[in-house]
C-alpha positions as CSV (number, residue, x, y, z in Angstrom):
1,X,-44.4,-3.9,-15.1
2,X,-46.3,-1.5,-13.1
3,X,-48.8,-2.2,-10.4
4,X,-50.8,0.6,-9.2
5,X,-52.9,0.7,-5.8
6,X,-54.8,3.7,-4.7
7,X,-57.4,4.4,-2.2
8,X,-58.8,2.3,0.7
9,X,-60.9,-0.6,1.1
10,X,-63.8,1.1,-0.4
11,X,-61.9,2.5,-3.4
12,X,-59.1,0.6,-5.3
13,X,-57.8,1.3,-8.7
14,X,-55.5,-1.4,-10.2
15,X,-53.4,-0.7,-13.4
16,X,-50.7,-2.9,-15.1
17,X,-48.4,-1.0,-17.5
18,X,-45.7,-2.9,-19.4
19,X,-42.4,-1.1,-19.4
20,X,-41.6,-0.5,-23.2
21,X,-45.0,-0.5,-24.3
22,X,-44.7,3.0,-25.8
23,X,-41.2,2.2,-27.3
24,X,-42.4,2.4,-31.0
25,X,-44.3,5.6,-32.1
26,X,-46.4,5.2,-35.3
27,X,-44.6,7.3,-37.9
28,X,-43.7,7.4,-41.3
29,X,-40.4,5.6,-41.8
30,X,-37.6,7.0,-43.8
31,X,-36.0,5.0,-46.7
32,X,-33.7,2.3,-45.3
33,X,-30.2,2.5,-46.2
34,X,-26.8,4.1,-45.2
35,X,-26.4,7.3,-43.5
36,X,-27.2,10.4,-45.4
37,X,-24.3,12.3,-47.1
38,X,-22.6,15.1,-45.2
39,X,-24.4,17.7,-47.5
40,X,-27.6,16.4,-46.3
41,X,-27.1,16.2,-42.7
42,X,-29.2,18.4,-40.5
43,X,-27.4,21.2,-38.8
44,X,-26.4,20.9,-35.3
45,X,-28.4,24.1,-34.7
46,X,-31.5,22.1,-35.4
47,X,-30.8,20.0,-32.4
48,X,-29.6,22.6,-29.8
49,X,-31.6,25.6,-30.5
50,X,-34.2,26.6,-28.0
51,X,-37.6,25.3,-28.7
52,X,-40.4,27.4,-30.4
53,X,-42.5,26.6,-27.5
54,X,-41.1,25.9,-24.2
55,X,-43.2,25.4,-21.0
56,X,-46.9,25.8,-21.2
57,X,-49.3,26.4,-18.2
58,X,-53.0,26.9,-18.0
59,X,-54.5,29.8,-15.9
60,X,-56.7,28.8,-12.8
61,X,-59.9,29.6,-15.0
62,X,-58.7,27.7,-18.1
63,X,-59.1,30.9,-20.1
64,X,-55.5,31.8,-20.7
65,X,-52.6,29.8,-21.7
66,X,-49.0,31.0,-20.6
67,X,-46.2,29.9,-22.6
68,X,-42.5,30.5,-23.1
69,X,-41.7,31.2,-26.7
70,X,-38.6,32.0,-28.8
71,X,-39.4,35.6,-29.8
72,X,-37.9,38.0,-32.0
73,X,-34.2,38.6,-31.4
74,X,-34.2,34.8,-30.4
75,X,-34.9,36.0,-26.8
76,X,-37.3,33.9,-24.8
77,X,-40.4,35.8,-24.0
78,X,-43.6,35.2,-22.0
79,X,-46.7,35.0,-24.0
80,X,-50.4,34.7,-23.0
81,X,-52.7,33.1,-25.4
82,X,-56.5,33.7,-25.3
83,X,-58.0,30.3,-25.8
84,X,-61.5,31.5,-26.0
85,X,-60.7,34.0,-28.9
86,X,-57.8,31.6,-30.0
87,X,-55.5,34.3,-30.5
88,X,-52.3,35.8,-28.4
89,X,-53.6,38.3,-25.9
90,X,-50.1,39.8,-25.2
91,X,-46.4,39.4,-24.8
92,X,-46.5,39.5,-21.1
93,X,-42.8,39.9,-20.4
94,X,-40.0,40.6,-23.0
95,X,-36.5,41.8,-22.1
96,X,-33.8,43.0,-24.6
97,X,-31.0,41.6,-22.5
98,X,-32.6,38.6,-20.7
99,X,-34.6,35.6,-21.2
100,X,-37.7,34.6,-19.2
101,X,-37.1,31.2,-17.5
102,X,-39.5,29.5,-15.0
103,X,-43.1,31.1,-14.6
104,X,-46.2,30.2,-12.8
105,X,-49.8,31.6,-12.6
106,X,-50.5,33.2,-9.1
107,X,-53.9,33.9,-9.9
108,X,-56.0,34.3,-13.0
109,X,-54.7,37.9,-13.2
110,X,-51.0,37.8,-12.4
111,X,-47.9,35.4,-13.1
112,X,-44.4,35.4,-11.5
113,X,-41.3,34.3,-13.4
114,X,-37.7,34.4,-13.1
115,X,-35.0,35.2,-15.9
116,X,-31.8,34.2,-17.2
117,X,-29.3,35.2,-20.0
118,X,-29.1,32.6,-22.8
119,X,-26.8,34.8,-24.9
120,X,-24.1,34.3,-22.3
121,X,-22.2,31.3,-20.9
122,X,-23.2,29.6,-18.0
123,X,-20.2,30.9,-15.9
124,X,-20.8,34.3,-17.1
125,X,-24.2,35.2,-15.8
126,X,-24.2,38.7,-14.9
127,X,-27.2,38.5,-12.6
128,X,-29.2,35.8,-10.4
129,X,-32.6,34.5,-11.5
130,X,-34.5,37.3,-9.6
131,X,-38.5,37.0,-9.5
132,X,-41.0,39.3,-11.3
133,X,-44.5,39.7,-11.5
134,X,-46.8,40.9,-14.3
135,X,-50.5,40.9,-15.3
136,X,-51.4,38.7,-18.1
137,X,-51.9,41.8,-20.4
138,X,-48.3,42.5,-19.8
139,X,-49.2,45.9,-17.5
140,X,-48.1,46.2,-14.1
141,X,-44.5,44.5,-14.3
142,X,-42.6,44.7,-11.1
143,X,-39.4,43.0,-9.5
144,X,-40.2,40.9,-6.5
145,X,-36.7,39.8,-5.8
146,X,-33.4,41.8,-7.2
147,X,-31.3,40.2,-9.7
148,X,-27.5,39.9,-8.7
149,X,-24.8,42.2,-9.5
150,X,-24.7,45.9,-10.4
151,X,-26.1,45.4,-14.0
152,X,-29.9,45.8,-14.0
153,X,-32.4,44.2,-16.7
154,X,-32.8,47.3,-19.2
155,X,-36.5,47.0,-19.1
156,X,-36.8,46.3,-15.4
157,X,-39.3,49.0,-13.7
158,X,-39.4,49.4,-10.0
159,X,-42.8,50.0,-8.5
160,X,-43.9,50.0,-4.9
161,X,-42.0,48.4,-2.2
162,X,-38.3,47.7,-2.3
163,X,-37.7,44.3,-4.0
164,X,-36.2,41.4,-1.8
165,X,-32.5,40.9,-1.9
166,X,-30.9,38.3,-4.4
167,X,-30.6,35.8,-1.8
168,X,-34.3,34.9,-2.1
169,X,-35.8,32.4,-4.5
170,X,-39.3,30.9,-5.3
171,X,-40.1,27.9,-3.3
172,X,-43.8,27.5,-4.0
173,X,-46.9,28.9,-5.6
174,X,-50.1,28.1,-3.6
175,X,-53.1,26.7,-5.9
176,X,-55.9,28.8,-4.0
177,X,-55.6,31.9,-6.5
178,X,-54.8,34.3,-3.7
179,X,-52.0,37.1,-3.9
180,X,-49.2,35.4,-2.2
181,X,-46.3,33.1,-3.3
182,X,-43.7,31.5,-1.0
183,X,-40.0,32.4,-1.2
184,X,-37.1,31.1,0.6
185,X,-34.1,33.0,1.7
186,X,-30.8,31.2,1.6
187,X,-28.7,31.3,4.9
188,X,-25.2,31.3,4.7
189,X,-22.5,30.9,7.4
190,X,-19.6,33.1,7.8
191,X,-17.4,31.1,5.6
192,X,-20.0,31.1,2.9
193,X,-21.3,27.4,3.6
194,X,-25.2,26.7,3.2
195,X,-26.8,27.1,6.7
196,X,-30.5,26.7,5.9
197,X,-33.5,28.3,4.1
198,X,-36.1,30.6,5.7
199,X,-39.6,30.5,4.2
200,X,-41.8,33.8,3.8
201,X,-45.0,34.6,2.3
202,X,-44.6,37.3,-0.3
203,X,-47.6,39.3,-1.7
204,X,-47.2,39.8,-5.5
205,X,-49.4,42.9,-5.2
206,X,-47.6,44.8,-2.6
207,X,-44.2,43.2,-2.2
208,X,-44.7,42.6,1.5
209,X,-43.7,39.4,3.2
210,X,-44.7,37.5,6.4
211,X,-42.6,35.0,8.2
212,X,-43.4,31.3,7.8
213,X,-40.4,30.1,9.8
214,X,-41.4,30.8,13.5
215,X,-40.3,27.8,15.6
216,X,-38.6,26.1,12.7
217,X,-35.5,24.1,13.6
218,X,-32.2,25.1,12.3
219,X,-30.3,23.6,9.1
220,X,-33.6,23.4,7.0
221,X,-32.7,22.4,3.5
222,X,-36.1,21.7,2.0
223,X,-39.7,22.7,2.7
224,X,-43.2,21.1,2.1
225,X,-46.5,23.0,1.8
226,X,-50.2,22.2,1.4
227,X,-51.8,23.2,-1.8
228,X,-53.0,26.3,0.1
229,X,-49.5,27.2,1.2
230,X,-49.4,25.9,4.6
231,X,-46.0,24.9,5.8
232,X,-46.1,21.2,7.3
233,X,-42.9,19.6,6.8
234,X,-39.1,20.5,6.6
235,X,-36.0,18.5,6.2
236,X,-32.9,19.4,8.2
237,X,-29.4,18.5,7.4
238,X,-26.2,19.0,9.4
239,X,-22.9,17.1,9.7
240,X,-24.1,14.0,8.0
241,X,-27.5,13.6,9.9
242,X,-30.7,14.4,8.7
243,X,-34.3,14.7,10.0
244,X,-37.9,15.3,9.1
245,X,-39.8,17.5,11.2
246,X,-43.6,17.8,11.1
247,X,-45.6,20.7,11.9
248,X,-49.6,20.2,13.3
249,X,-52.2,22.0,11.4
250,X,-53.0,25.5,12.6
251,X,-56.0,24.3,14.4
252,X,-54.1,21.7,16.6
253,X,-50.8,23.9,16.9
254,X,-52.5,26.9,18.7
255,X,-53.6,24.9,21.9
256,X,-54.2,26.5,25.1
257,X,-52.1,26.8,28.3
258,X,-50.4,28.9,30.8
259,X,-47.2,29.5,28.7
260,X,-47.4,33.0,28.0
261,X,-48.9,32.6,24.5
262,X,-46.0,30.3,23.4
263,X,-48.5,27.3,22.5
264,X,-49.8,29.8,19.6
265,X,-46.7,29.2,17.7
266,X,-46.2,26.4,15.3
267,X,-45.3,23.2,16.9
268,X,-42.7,21.2,15.0
269,X,-41.9,17.7,15.9
270,X,-39.2,15.1,14.8
271,X,-40.8,12.1,12.6
272,X,-37.5,10.6,12.2
273,X,-33.9,11.1,12.3
274,X,-30.6,9.5,11.4
275,X,-27.8,9.2,8.9
276,X,-28.5,11.4,5.8
277,X,-27.6,8.4,3.7
278,X,-29.8,5.7,5.4
279,X,-33.2,7.4,6.1
280,X,-36.0,4.9,6.4
281,X,-38.2,6.8,3.9
282,X,-38.5,9.9,1.9
283,X,-41.2,12.6,2.1
284,X,-43.0,13.2,-1.3
285,X,-46.3,15.1,-0.7
286,X,-48.6,16.7,1.7
287,X,-52.3,17.1,0.5
288,X,-54.9,19.5,1.5
289,X,-56.3,17.3,4.3
290,X,-52.8,17.2,5.8
291,X,-52.0,13.5,4.8
292,X,-48.3,13.0,4.4
293,X,-47.3,10.7,1.4
294,X,-43.8,9.0,1.7
295,X,-41.7,6.9,-0.6
296,X,-40.1,3.8,1.2
297,X,-37.7,1.1,-0.4
298,X,-38.9,-2.4,-0.3
299,X,-38.2,-5.8,-1.7
300,X,-34.8,-7.5,-3.0
301,X,-34.2,-4.6,-5.5
302,X,-35.3,-2.0,-2.8
303,X,-37.5,0.0,-5.3
304,X,-39.2,2.9,-3.6
305,X,-43.1,2.8,-3.4
306,X,-45.6,5.5,-2.5
307,X,-47.3,5.2,1.0
308,X,-49.3,7.1,3.3
309,X,-47.5,8.1,6.7
310,X,-49.3,6.8,9.9
311,X,-48.8,9.3,12.6
312,X,-50.3,6.9,15.0
313,X,-47.8,4.2,14.3
314,X,-44.9,6.8,13.6
315,X,-44.1,5.1,10.3
316,X,-45.2,4.4,6.7
317,X,-48.4,2.2,6.3
318,X,-47.7,-1.2,5.5
319,X,-50.2,-1.0,2.2
320,X,-48.4,0.5,-0.7
321,X,-50.5,3.0,-2.8
322,X,-48.3,2.8,-5.8
323,X,-45.8,0.2,-6.7
324,X,-43.8,0.2,-9.9
325,X,-41.6,-2.9,-9.8
326,X,-38.3,-2.5,-11.6
327,X,-38.3,1.2,-10.9
328,X,-38.4,3.5,-8.0
329,X,-41.9,5.4,-7.5
330,X,-41.1,8.6,-9.7
331,X,-44.1,10.9,-10.0
332,X,-46.8,12.6,-8.3
333,X,-50.5,12.7,-7.2
334,X,-52.6,14.9,-9.4
335,X,-55.0,16.9,-7.5
336,X,-57.7,19.3,-8.4
337,X,-56.2,22.8,-7.5
338,X,-59.6,24.0,-6.5
339,X,-61.1,21.2,-4.3
340,X,-57.9,19.1,-3.5
341,X,-59.7,16.2,-4.9
342,X,-57.4,13.4,-6.0
343,X,-57.6,13.1,-9.7
344,X,-55.2,10.6,-10.5
345,X,-51.4,9.7,-10.1
346,X,-48.5,10.2,-12.6
347,X,-45.7,7.5,-12.6
348,X,-42.6,7.3,-14.7
349,X,-41.2,3.8,-15.7
350,X,-39.3,3.9,-19.0
351,X,-41.9,6.3,-20.2
352,X,-44.6,8.5,-18.3
353,X,-48.0,7.3,-17.8
354,X,-51.0,8.6,-15.8
355,X,-53.7,6.7,-14.1
356,X,-56.8,8.7,-13.8
357,X,-59.5,8.1,-11.1
358,X,-61.5,11.1,-12.5
359,X,-63.8,9.5,-15.3
360,X,-63.8,12.6,-17.6
361,X,-59.9,12.9,-17.5
362,X,-59.7,9.1,-18.2
363,X,-61.8,9.5,-21.2
364,X,-59.5,12.5,-22.3
365,X,-56.6,10.3,-21.9
366,X,-58.2,7.7,-23.9
367,X,-59.0,10.1,-26.7
368,X,-55.7,11.5,-26.7
369,X,-53.8,8.3,-26.7
370,X,-56.0,7.4,-29.9
371,X,-55.4,10.6,-31.5
372,X,-51.5,10.7,-30.8
373,X,-50.6,6.9,-30.9
374,X,-47.2,5.9,-29.9
375,X,-46.7,9.2,-28.0
376,X,-46.5,9.9,-24.3
377,X,-49.7,12.2,-23.8
378,X,-49.5,14.3,-20.5
379,X,-52.6,16.0,-19.5
380,X,-53.2,18.6,-17.1
381,X,-56.4,20.7,-16.5
382,X,-57.7,24.2,-14.9
383,X,-60.5,24.0,-14.0
384,X,-60.7,20.3,-13.5
385,X,-64.5,19.9,-13.6
386,X,-67.7,21.6,-14.8
387,X,-68.5,23.1,-18.2
388,X,-65.3,25.2,-18.3
389,X,-63.0,22.4,-17.6
390,X,-60.1,22.8,-20.0
391,X,-57.3,20.1,-20.5
392,X,-53.9,20.9,-21.9
393,X,-52.1,18.0,-23.6
394,X,-48.4,17.9,-24.2
395,X,-47.6,15.1,-26.4
396,X,-44.1,13.6,-27.5
397,X,-42.1,10.6,-28.1
398,X,-38.6,9.5,-28.7
399,X,-38.8,10.8,-32.4
400,X,-41.2,13.8,-31.7
401,X,-40.0,16.7,-29.5
402,X,-43.5,17.4,-28.8
403,X,-46.9,19.0,-29.7
404,X,-49.3,21.1,-27.5
405,X,-53.0,20.5,-27.7
406,X,-56.2,21.9,-25.8
407,X,-59.2,19.7,-25.4
408,X,-62.6,20.9,-24.1
409,X,-64.4,17.9,-22.7
410,X,-68.0,19.6,-22.5
411,X,-67.9,20.2,-26.2
412,X,-65.6,17.5,-27.2
413,X,-63.3,19.9,-29.2
414,X,-59.5,19.7,-29.8
415,X,-57.3,22.4,-31.1
416,X,-53.5,22.1,-31.8
417,X,-51.6,25.1,-30.2
418,X,-48.3,24.1,-32.0
419,X,-45.2,22.1,-32.3
420,X,-42.4,22.2,-29.7
421,X,-39.8,22.2,-32.4
422,X,-41.4,22.7,-35.7
423,X,-38.3,22.4,-37.7
424,X,-37.8,18.9,-36.5
425,X,-39.3,16.1,-38.8
426,X,-40.2,13.1,-36.6
427,X,-39.9,10.8,-39.6
428,X,-36.0,11.6,-39.8
429,X,-35.2,11.0,-36.2
430,X,-33.8,8.1,-34.5
431,X,-35.6,5.5,-32.3
432,X,-34.9,4.7,-28.8
433,X,-35.4,1.5,-26.9
434,X,-35.3,0.5,-23.2
435,X,-33.4,-2.7,-22.3
436,X,-32.3,-4.4,-19.3
437,X,-29.1,-6.4,-19.3
438,X,-26.9,-8.2,-16.6
439,X,-23.4,-7.0,-15.5
440,X,-20.5,-9.6,-15.4
441,X,-21.5,-10.2,-11.7
442,X,-25.0,-10.8,-12.4
443,X,-26.5,-7.4,-11.4
444,X,-29.4,-6.3,-13.8
445,X,-29.3,-2.7,-15.1
446,X,-30.9,-0.8,-17.8
447,X,-29.5,0.5,-21.1
448,X,-31.0,2.9,-23.7
449,X,-30.2,2.4,-27.3
450,X,-30.7,4.9,-30.0
451,X,-30.6,3.6,-33.6
452,X,-30.1,5.8,-36.6
453,X,-33.4,6.5,-38.6
454,X,-33.3,4.3,-41.8
455,X,-30.3,2.5,-40.7
456,X,-29.5,-0.9,-42.5
457,X,-29.4,-4.0,-40.5
458,X,-26.0,-5.1,-38.9
459,X,-23.3,-3.7,-36.8
460,X,-22.7,0.2,-36.8
461,X,-20.2,2.7,-35.5
462,X,-21.2,3.4,-32.0
463,X,-21.0,6.1,-29.2
464,X,-21.2,4.8,-25.6
465,X,-22.7,7.9,-24.1
466,X,-22.2,7.9,-20.2
467,X,-24.5,10.1,-18.1
468,X,-23.3,12.5,-15.6
469,X,-24.1,12.5,-11.8
470,X,-23.4,10.0,-11.3
471,X,-26.2,9.5,-8.4
472,X,-29.0,10.3,-10.9
473,X,-31.2,8.6,-13.5
474,X,-29.5,9.2,-17.1
475,X,-32.8,9.7,-19.3
476,X,-36.4,8.9,-19.9
477,X,-38.0,7.7,-23.2
478,X,-38.3,11.0,-24.9
479,X,-36.8,13.1,-27.8
480,X,-33.1,13.8,-26.6
481,X,-30.8,16.4,-28.5
482,X,-27.3,14.7,-27.7
483,X,-28.7,11.3,-28.7
484,X,-30.5,12.5,-31.9
485,X,-27.6,14.6,-33.0
486,X,-25.2,11.5,-32.7
487,X,-27.6,9.3,-34.4
488,X,-28.2,11.9,-37.3
489,X,-24.6,11.3,-38.0
490,X,-25.1,7.7,-38.3
491,X,-23.8,6.4,-34.9
492,X,-25.7,4.0,-32.8
493,X,-26.0,5.5,-29.2
494,X,-25.6,3.2,-26.1
495,X,-26.5,4.9,-22.7
496,X,-26.1,2.5,-19.6
497,X,-27.8,3.0,-16.4
498,X,-24.8,1.5,-14.6
499,X,-24.6,0.9,-10.9
500,X,-24.8,4.0,-8.7
501,X,-27.6,5.4,-11.0
502,X,-30.9,6.3,-9.3
503,X,-34.6,5.6,-10.3
504,X,-34.2,1.7,-10.5
505,X,-34.0,0.7,-7.0
506,X,-31.9,1.1,-4.0
507,X,-29.8,-2.2,-4.8
508,X,-28.5,-0.6,-8.1
509,X,-27.9,2.7,-6.6
510,X,-26.0,1.3,-3.5
511,X,-24.0,-1.1,-5.7
512,X,-22.3,1.9,-7.0
513,X,-20.9,3.1,-3.6
514,X,-17.1,3.4,-3.7
515,X,-17.0,1.9,-7.3
516,X,-15.8,5.0,-9.3
517,X,-13.4,3.4,-12.0
518,X,-14.1,-0.1,-10.9
519,X,-17.5,-1.9,-11.2
520,X,-19.4,1.1,-12.4
521,X,-16.9,1.0,-15.2
522,X,-17.2,-2.5,-15.8
523,X,-21.0,-2.0,-16.4
524,X,-20.3,0.5,-19.1
525,X,-17.9,-1.9,-20.9
526,X,-20.6,-4.7,-20.4
527,X,-23.4,-2.5,-22.0
528,X,-21.0,-2.2,-25.1
529,X,-20.3,-6.1,-24.9
530,X,-24.1,-6.7,-24.9
531,X,-24.7,-4.5,-28.1
532,X,-21.8,-6.0,-29.9
533,X,-22.9,-9.5,-29.1
534,X,-26.4,-8.7,-30.5
535,X,-24.8,-7.5,-33.7
536,X,-25.8,-3.8,-33.2
537,X,-22.5,-2.3,-32.7
538,X,-19.4,-2.7,-34.6
539,X,-16.6,-3.5,-32.0
540,X,-13.9,-1.8,-34.3
541,X,-15.7,1.5,-34.2
542,X,-16.5,2.7,-30.9
543,X,-16.0,5.9,-29.1
544,X,-16.7,6.5,-25.4
545,X,-18.0,10.0,-24.4
546,X,-19.7,11.8,-21.5
547,X,-19.9,15.1,-19.4
548,X,-19.1,15.6,-15.8
549,X,-18.9,12.1,-14.3
550,X,-19.6,10.7,-17.8
551,X,-16.5,12.4,-18.8
552,X,-14.6,10.7,-15.8
553,X,-16.1,7.5,-16.9
554,X,-14.8,8.0,-20.6
555,X,-11.4,8.8,-19.4
556,X,-11.3,5.6,-17.2
557,X,-12.7,3.7,-20.0
558,X,-9.7,4.5,-21.9
559,X,-7.5,3.6,-19.0
560,X,-9.1,0.2,-17.9
561,X,-10.5,-1.0,-21.1
562,X,-8.4,0.5,-24.0
563,X,-9.1,-2.6,-26.3
564,X,-12.9,-1.5,-26.4
565,X,-12.6,2.2,-27.5
566,X,-11.1,3.7,-30.6
567,X,-11.4,7.2,-29.3
568,X,-12.8,9.2,-26.3
569,X,-14.5,12.6,-25.8
570,X,-14.8,14.2,-22.1
571,X,-16.1,17.5,-21.3
572,X,-16.3,19.2,-18.0
573,X,-14.8,16.0,-16.6
574,X,-13.7,15.1,-13.2
575,X,-10.1,14.2,-13.9
576,X,-8.9,14.1,-10.3
577,X,-11.5,12.9,-7.7
578,X,-9.3,13.9,-4.9
579,X,-9.8,17.5,-5.7
580,X,-13.6,17.0,-4.8
581,X,-12.4,16.6,-1.2
582,X,-10.5,19.9,-1.1
583,X,-11.8,23.4,-0.2
584,X,-11.4,25.6,-3.1
585,X,-12.6,29.3,-3.7
586,X,-13.3,28.2,-7.3
587,X,-15.6,25.2,-6.3
588,X,-19.3,25.0,-5.1
589,X,-19.1,21.6,-3.4
590,X,-20.3,22.4,0.2
591,X,-18.4,21.2,3.3
592,X,-21.3,18.9,4.1
593,X,-20.8,17.2,0.8
594,X,-17.1,17.0,1.2
595,X,-17.0,15.9,4.7
596,X,-20.1,13.3,5.0
597,X,-21.4,12.4,1.5
598,X,-18.5,11.8,-0.8
599,X,-16.8,9.7,1.9
600,X,-19.8,7.2,1.5
601,X,-20.4,7.4,-2.1
602,X,-17.0,7.6,-3.5
603,X,-14.5,6.8,-0.6
604,X,-12.8,8.1,2.4
605,X,-9.9,10.4,1.6
606,X,-7.6,8.9,4.0
607,X,-8.8,5.2,4.4
608,X,-9.5,4.8,0.7
609,X,-6.5,6.9,-0.6
610,X,-5.0,3.9,-2.5
611,X,-8.3,3.2,-4.0
612,X,-8.8,6.8,-5.1
613,X,-5.3,6.9,-6.6
614,X,-6.1,4.0,-8.6
615,X,-9.3,5.7,-9.8
616,X,-7.7,9.1,-10.8
617,X,-7.2,9.7,-14.5
618,X,-4.6,12.2,-14.0
619,X,-2.4,9.5,-12.5
620,X,-3.1,7.2,-15.2
621,X,-2.4,9.5,-18.0
622,X,0.4,7.2,-19.6
623,X,-2.2,4.5,-19.8
624,X,-4.2,6.5,-22.3
625,X,-3.4,5.5,-26.0
626,X,-6.6,6.5,-27.8
627,X,-7.1,10.0,-29.3
628,X,-9.1,12.1,-26.8
629,X,-11.1,15.2,-27.2
630,X,-11.3,17.3,-23.8
631,X,-13.5,20.4,-23.2
632,X,-13.9,22.4,-20.0
633,X,-15.7,25.6,-18.9
634,X,-13.4,28.4,-17.7
635,X,-15.8,29.4,-15.0
636,X,-17.1,25.9,-13.8
637,X,-17.6,25.7,-10.1
638,X,-18.5,22.2,-9.9
639,X,-15.6,20.8,-11.7
640,X,-13.0,23.7,-11.6
641,X,-10.7,24.2,-14.7
642,X,-7.7,22.6,-12.8
643,X,-9.0,19.3,-13.6
644,X,-8.6,20.2,-17.4
645,X,-5.3,21.9,-17.0
646,X,-3.8,18.9,-14.9
647,X,-5.0,16.2,-17.1
648,X,-3.8,17.9,-20.4
649,X,-0.4,18.7,-18.8
650,X,-0.2,15.0,-17.7
651,X,-1.0,13.7,-21.0
652,X,1.5,15.9,-22.9
653,X,4.2,14.8,-20.4
654,X,3.1,11.2,-21.6
655,X,3.5,12.2,-25.2
656,X,-0.3,11.9,-25.6
657,X,-1.4,15.6,-26.6
658,X,-5.1,15.7,-26.6
659,X,-7.4,18.0,-28.6
660,X,-8.1,20.6,-25.8
661,X,-10.7,23.5,-25.8
662,X,-11.7,25.8,-23.0
663,X,-14.9,27.9,-23.3
664,X,-14.0,30.7,-21.1
665,X,-17.2,31.9,-20.2
666,X,-19.0,28.7,-19.5
667,X,-19.7,26.8,-16.4
668,X,-20.6,23.2,-15.8
669,X,-21.8,22.6,-19.4
670,X,-22.7,24.7,-22.3
671,X,-25.4,27.3,-22.1
672,X,-24.5,29.6,-25.0
673,X,-26.0,28.1,-28.3
674,X,-22.7,29.4,-30.1
675,X,-20.8,27.2,-27.7
676,X,-23.1,24.2,-28.1
677,X,-22.9,24.4,-32.0
678,X,-19.1,24.6,-31.8
679,X,-18.5,21.8,-29.6
680,X,-21.1,19.6,-31.7
681,X,-19.0,20.4,-34.7
682,X,-15.8,19.4,-32.9
683,X,-17.5,16.3,-31.9
684,X,-18.8,15.4,-35.3
685,X,-15.4,16.0,-36.9
686,X,-13.5,14.0,-34.3
687,X,-15.9,11.0,-34.6
688,X,-15.7,11.2,-38.4
689,X,-11.9,11.0,-38.2
690,X,-11.7,8.1,-35.8
691,X,-14.6,5.9,-36.4
692,X,-14.4,5.8,-40.2
């Protein structure tokens, strides 16, 4: 249940939202019965191809809608749509050998965007993301940050000032409608370790920069800016210790005094410092008035709540602004980009919801929820008041990948832009529910259950799908390609948010410290036992699967609980946690992580050596008895290929030869559609053979 409080004694809005309220969309139900015959199964490409409409963003005036779209040749292009004329204005950016990725409006005339190459694997990207700017009509294209490598995008046109080096990336786009964006230059040590980020304002018209980092402390890893682009907060991290540094506003920073003008430089002061894994609060947002918003863990479960920071007291205020019992506060304040006025607050429990303080947006939300019942309907606006107010609605559910709508409150008009994945029939998709269960030691944790559409009542073959990270939240209530693909083949999908997962309070997160292959693994087994006891999963037909840490858990599931799983699937899996502590030229794990983070979260490589040995799949290969499908990326720098070769060789030595595949051009996961489809086919065949 979600309790929201915002404002002061004069203004206080209270909302109660029940978790799970949105867990049943109102859609036509398919005919109940057994899984469809193989010939009628939807193709894997249907689930893994890029959406027809990806991200959509309104321009500041609300006249133009920018969207990433799957264009001709299957490249992602940047399209600008004229909402007034209701027709495309232009394909603002298209490349023959690259895909548009993230993009933002700088002002009503210009956008910025970066690129990738989705025809290549994740480990075979021949250039970095770069940064480009273009006018809404497709003219004035120019690079602002160069892409990496010798190769250049074939249609790249160099105009005016020399672009910045590839070690720059976009940090923030101010909402004031000017000509500047903020980029960060990543600093590296002589041994190529991260050393900090230098912030610069970059003029998209001229390509010129100005430094925003005067007086900033060393080892900055993150910046926070006001909506107008003023730097106000940084986080530093060095040798296991973190600190938040606050910069006073320009008016108070200048000051006067006989110091040779030094008082005119920005003044940064430490708000709090301490061990990185035990900071008393986390910074979330700085508004236009300079108010600092933070989250702080409270209560027995340690869920984070949103609070204002009191500079007078030097700590977060006692009164909570937003509280979501059972969940950490995950969301953001929604502000009017023009005025900075607080319009509402977005929160995520099992699904996303928005509490609007603005009456017009609240009415628009109510209307959207009536038009699109059983969906999460996310609203954004530009401008956010007046007769030209335009509201963009992105609507989706567990069964519906999404629809894009536009609403004009002044005239009460609604128009649909299109479906995110028009080839998907929501009525044929599976349903996903959110549950909370208790582990064998009494700790409560969430589980997601995805049931095949039209499945008959009774136990079904199941896949326990373990999320990666592991220190992340596994998923939200929305359409998910992996779960839907598996459900389309007739499998129930069980996704536990085991201890160590984030998003559900610090107690659950911290309960997973130093529990790889132990209590974390027991939670996965307990989630399956719960599904079996309910009569949902057939205990004789279960496979455990996952990627990265999830792949590790799949392997350790076969080691620790061989009686539960008939087979296992692990891709880009950690097979030897001890390797995470070693410096390797094929690994991107930083020294900071190796020396100060992993010893806390996983274990000390010396003091906890015996524990780590017992939790290392490579050393337990002879205990793996179930059939196993392994897949790795040849260019993976998060989990280098040695993890795969070591386990393959150990299994072969134990007489348990696995199915083994390497995608040579991929990194930590599959980016190339051809590889995604190939792997999905292998998974389908493997499950069909072993869960019959």
